[in-house]
C-alpha positions as CSV (number, residue, x, y, z in Angstrom):
1,M,286.5,3.3,-21.4
2,S,288.0,3.8,-24.9
3,R,290.3,6.7,-25.3
4,I,290.1,8.8,-28.5
5,L,292.6,11.3,-29.8
6,I,291.2,14.1,-31.9
7,V,293.7,16.1,-34.0
8,D,292.4,19.2,-35.8
9,D,293.5,22.8,-36.1
10,E,290.0,24.2,-36.0
11,P,289.0,24.9,-32.3
12,Q,285.3,24.7,-33.0
13,I,285.7,21.2,-34.6
14,L,287.8,20.1,-31.6
15,R,285.1,21.4,-29.1
16,M,282.2,19.8,-31.1
17,L,283.9,16.4,-31.4
18,R,285.2,16.4,-27.8
19,T,281.7,17.2,-26.5
20,S,280.0,14.6,-28.7
21,L,282.5,11.8,-27.9
22,M,282.6,12.5,-24.2
23,S,278.8,12.4,-24.2
24,S,279.0,9.0,-25.8
25,G,281.2,7.7,-23.0
26,Y,284.7,8.1,-24.4
27,D,287.8,9.5,-22.8
28,V,289.0,12.2,-25.2
29,V,292.4,13.8,-25.8
30,T,292.9,16.7,-28.3
31,A,295.7,18.2,-30.3
32,S,295.8,21.1,-32.7
33,N,298.3,19.8,-35.3
34,G,300.0,16.6,-36.4
35,M,303.1,17.1,-34.3
36,E,301.1,17.6,-31.1
37,G,298.9,14.7,-32.2
38,F,301.9,12.4,-32.5
39,D,303.2,13.5,-29.1
40,A,299.7,12.9,-27.6
41,F,299.6,9.4,-29.3
42,E,302.9,8.4,-27.7
43,K,301.9,9.8,-24.3
44,H,298.3,8.7,-24.0
45,H,298.1,5.5,-26.2
46,P,294.6,6.1,-27.6
47,D,292.4,3.4,-28.8
48,L,291.4,5.4,-31.9
49,I,292.6,8.6,-33.7
50,I,290.5,11.1,-35.6
51,T,292.6,13.5,-37.6
52,D,292.0,16.3,-40.0
53,M,294.1,16.2,-43.2
54,S,295.1,19.9,-43.7
55,M,297.0,21.2,-40.6
56,P,300.1,23.2,-39.9
57,V,303.5,21.7,-38.7
58,M,302.5,18.2,-39.6
59,D,299.4,17.3,-41.6
60,G,297.1,14.3,-41.3
61,L,299.0,12.3,-43.9
62,G,302.3,12.7,-42.0
63,L,300.6,11.8,-38.7
64,T,299.1,8.7,-40.2
65,E,302.4,7.6,-41.6
66,E,304.2,8.2,-38.3
67,V,301.6,6.4,-36.2
68,R,301.4,3.5,-38.6
69,R,305.1,2.8,-38.2
70,L,304.5,2.1,-34.6
71,S,300.9,1.0,-34.2
72,K,297.8,-0.5,-35.8
73,V,295.5,1.8,-33.9
74,P,292.4,2.7,-36.0
75,I,292.7,6.1,-37.8
76,I,289.7,8.0,-39.2
77,V,290.7,11.0,-41.4
78,L,288.6,14.1,-41.9
79,S,288.7,15.8,-45.3
80,V,287.0,18.9,-46.6
81,R,286.7,17.7,-50.2
82,A,285.3,14.4,-51.2
83,T,287.6,14.2,-54.3
84,E,290.8,15.4,-52.6
85,P,293.7,13.1,-53.7
86,V,295.4,13.4,-50.3
87,K,292.5,11.4,-48.9
88,V,293.4,8.5,-51.1
89,N,297.0,8.8,-50.1
90,A,296.0,8.8,-46.4
91,L,294.0,5.5,-46.9
92,D,296.9,4.0,-48.8
93,A,299.3,5.2,-46.0
94,G,297.3,3.2,-43.4
95,A,294.1,5.2,-42.4
96,D,291.1,3.0,-41.8
97,D,288.3,5.3,-42.9
98,Y,287.5,8.9,-43.7
99,V,284.6,11.3,-43.1
100,T,284.0,14.4,-45.4
101,K,283.5,17.8,-43.7
102,P,280.9,19.0,-42.9
103,F,279.9,15.7,-41.4
104,N,277.0,14.1,-39.5
105,I,277.8,13.4,-35.9
106,P,275.7,10.2,-35.6
107,E,277.4,8.8,-38.7
108,L,280.9,9.6,-37.3
109,L,280.0,8.0,-34.0
110,A,278.8,4.9,-35.9
111,R,282.1,4.7,-37.7
112,V,284.0,5.2,-34.5
113,R,282.1,2.2,-32.9
114,A,282.8,0.1,-36.0
115,Q,286.5,0.8,-35.9
116,L,286.8,0.1,-32.2
117,R,284.8,-3.1,-32.5
118,R,287.2,-4.3,-35.2
119,A,290.2,-3.3,-33.1
120,S,288.9,-5.2,-30.1
121,E,288.7,-8.5,-32.0
122,T,291.6,-10.9,-31.5
123,T,294.2,-10.6,-34.3
124,T,294.0,-13.7,-36.4
125,P,295.2,-14.7,-39.9
126,P,292.9,-13.5,-42.8
127,Q,289.6,-15.4,-42.6
128,T,289.1,-18.2,-45.2
129,H,285.5,-18.9,-44.2
130,I,283.3,-15.8,-43.7
131,S,279.7,-15.8,-42.6
132,L,278.6,-12.2,-42.4
133,G,275.2,-10.6,-43.1
134,D,273.8,-12.0,-46.4
135,F,277.1,-13.7,-47.2
136,D,278.6,-17.2,-46.5
137,V,281.8,-17.6,-48.4
138,D,284.4,-20.4,-48.1
139,Q,287.8,-20.0,-49.7
140,A,288.8,-23.6,-49.3
141,T,285.9,-24.8,-51.4
142,H,285.6,-21.7,-53.5
143,T,281.9,-21.4,-52.7
144,A,279.8,-18.3,-52.3
145,V,276.3,-18.4,-50.8
146,I,274.5,-15.1,-50.9
147,R,271.0,-14.7,-49.5
148,G,270.9,-18.5,-49.3
149,E,271.7,-19.1,-52.9
150,N,274.9,-20.5,-54.5
151,V,276.6,-17.9,-56.8
152,H,279.3,-18.9,-59.3
153,L,282.2,-16.5,-59.3
154,T,285.4,-16.5,-61.3
155,P,288.6,-16.7,-59.4
156,K,289.2,-12.9,-59.6
157,E,285.6,-12.1,-58.7
158,F,286.0,-14.5,-55.7
159,D,289.2,-12.8,-54.6
160,L,287.6,-9.4,-54.8
161,L,284.6,-10.5,-52.7
162,M,286.8,-12.1,-50.1
163,T,288.8,-8.9,-49.8
164,F,285.7,-6.9,-49.3
165,L,284.3,-9.3,-46.7
166,Q,287.6,-9.3,-44.8
167,H,287.1,-5.5,-44.4
168,P,283.3,-5.0,-44.1
169,D,282.0,-1.4,-44.2
170,Q,285.5,-0.2,-44.7
171,V,286.7,2.0,-47.6
172,M,289.0,0.1,-49.8
173,T,291.0,2.2,-52.3
174,H,291.5,1.3,-55.9
175,K,295.1,0.5,-55.2
176,M,294.3,-1.8,-52.2
177,L,291.7,-3.8,-54.2
178,A,293.9,-4.1,-57.3
179,R,296.8,-5.3,-55.2
180,A,294.5,-7.9,-53.5
181,V,293.3,-9.2,-56.9
182,W,296.4,-8.9,-59.2
183,G,299.2,-8.9,-56.7
184,S,302.5,-7.7,-58.1
185,S,300.8,-7.0,-61.4
186,S,298.3,-4.6,-60.0
187,E,299.9,-1.4,-61.5
188,G,297.7,0.0,-64.2
189,Q,294.7,-2.2,-63.5
190,S,292.2,0.6,-62.7
191,E,290.0,0.0,-65.7
192,N,290.1,-3.8,-65.2
193,L,289.1,-3.2,-61.6
194,R,286.1,-1.1,-62.6
195,V,285.0,-3.9,-65.0
196,L,285.5,-6.5,-62.3
197,I,283.4,-4.5,-59.8
198,G,280.7,-4.3,-62.4
199,Q,280.7,-8.0,-63.0
200,L,280.6,-8.8,-59.3
201,R,277.7,-6.4,-58.7
202,K,275.7,-8.2,-61.5
203,K,276.2,-11.5,-59.7
204,I,275.6,-10.6,-56.1
205,E,273.2,-7.6,-56.2
206,T,269.5,-7.2,-57.0
207,P,267.5,-4.0,-57.4
208,T,266.6,-4.2,-53.7
209,A,270.0,-5.6,-52.4
210,R,272.9,-3.2,-53.1
211,Y,276.1,-4.1,-51.2
212,I,278.9,-2.3,-53.0
213,Q,279.0,1.5,-52.7
214,S,281.3,3.6,-54.8
215,E,283.4,6.2,-53.0
216,P,284.1,8.8,-55.8
217,W,287.8,9.1,-56.7
218,V,288.7,6.9,-53.8
219,G,287.5,3.3,-54.1
220,Y,284.6,1.2,-52.8
221,R,283.1,-0.2,-49.6
222,L,280.9,-3.3,-49.1
223,S,278.1,-3.5,-46.6
224,P,277.3,-7.2,-46.0
225,T,273.7,-6.5,-45.3
226,A,271.6,-4.8,-47.9
């Protein structure tokens, strides 16, 4: 049974999440602020953490940073505003996903399952050959087969696609993507990233097959199956 730590200063949110997650078969631990959450993390060793961003004593960003120094446990952040800059900071600090309040419980549960599934996989070096959904991509031969057809990609388009496929259905911030494509020269590449995303979309998508979703003010995520 997977253990989930919920950290939120709103009692009604804690109750709702606790009930929903326990009904889905999870062991649940709760805390009302980041400091209590970190203590609970050290004591109970959860398999996943769900934390609000705005809390007293220690907020979700601080909790994420503290946990990430010690563990790679999946962290899902909750944020009231979809455009809140702190959400971007949390993802850059090591959070794996976010959900905007108010949220849909089935969607949150699906994201919990996805994060737990990834965490359960054996840790391996970054994949160089990925066959996932509509994609079959090989880094060694620099080939990309999408929906059974070969697609020619420039080196940067290929690097961008590989980065997405190594983190399927996961929010990737602008900073993460720019760093993956331009490395140490990633600073100030936001406009070039937007153009590169547009170029990649034109090559891999059709009117009925949309893979890359924009996350306003945050970044992008790719779903390997349209």
